[in-house]
C-alpha positions in Angstrom: 89.6 31.2 -21.3 86.8 28.0 -20.2 85.1 26.6 -23.3 81.0 26.9 -22.9 78.9 24.5 -24.5 78.2 27.2 -27.1 81.5 27.8 -27.9 82.5 24.3 -28.4 81.9 22.5 -32.3 79.4 20.3 -32.6 79.9 17.2 -34.9 76.4 17.7 -36.8 76.0 13.9 -37.6 76.9 12.8 -34.5 74.3 14.8 -32.8 72.0 13.6 -35.4 72.6 10.3 -35.0 71.9 11.0 -30.7 69.1 12.3 -31.4 67.5 9.6 -33.3 68.3 7.1 -31.1 66.6 9.2 -28.4 63.6 9.6 -30.2 63.6 5.9 -31.4 64.0 4.9 -27.8 60.9 7.4 -26.7 58.5 5.6 -29.2 59.8 1.5 -28.1 62.2 1.5 -31.2 64.6 -1.0 -30.7 67.9 -0.2 -32.7 71.0 -2.8 -32.8 74.1 -3.6 -35.0 76.3 -6.5 -35.4 79.1 -3.6 -35.9 78.4 -3.6 -39.8 74.6 -3.4 -40.5 71.8 -2.1 -38.3 68.3 -3.5 -37.3 65.4 -1.7 -36.5 62.2 -3.1 -34.9 59.2 -1.3 -34.1 56.1 -1.8 -32.0 53.1 -2.3 -34.5 51.4 1.2 -33.2 54.3 3.1 -34.9 52.9 4.5 -37.8 54.8 3.1 -41.1 56.0 6.5 -41.8 57.7 7.2 -38.8 59.2 3.7 -39.5 60.2 4.6 -42.8 61.6 8.0 -41.9 63.4 5.9 -39.1 65.0 3.6 -41.9 66.2 6.6 -43.8 67.6 8.4 -41.0 69.5 5.2 -40.1 71.1 4.5 -43.4 72.1 8.4 -43.9 73.9 8.3 -40.3 74.8 4.6 -40.0 78.2 4.5 -38.8 77.6 7.5 -36.0 75.0 5.3 -35.0 76.8 2.4 -35.0 79.3 3.8 -33.4 77.1 5.3 -30.4 75.9 1.8 -30.0 79.1 0.0 -29.5 80.3 3.1 -27.0 77.0 2.3 -25.1 77.7 -1.4 -25.1 81.0 -1.8 -24.7 81.5 -2.5 -20.9 78.6 -5.1 -21.3 80.9 -7.7 -22.8 
């Protein structure tokens, strides 16, 4: 039996991390890492409460977000 998108188990932490990064990019928020820490740079037009929400989510999903960023940048070095 072939697996379909709805039958595959979803890693909710990884899914949330990808969502956070996508939404940050849409708002012009830059997120980078040194492998241990995350750095968030937001344009001044981003409201404070939105920036605080992203900071909270970055802390909650730190490991998954770092893994995604490192995977995306693996071929660049």
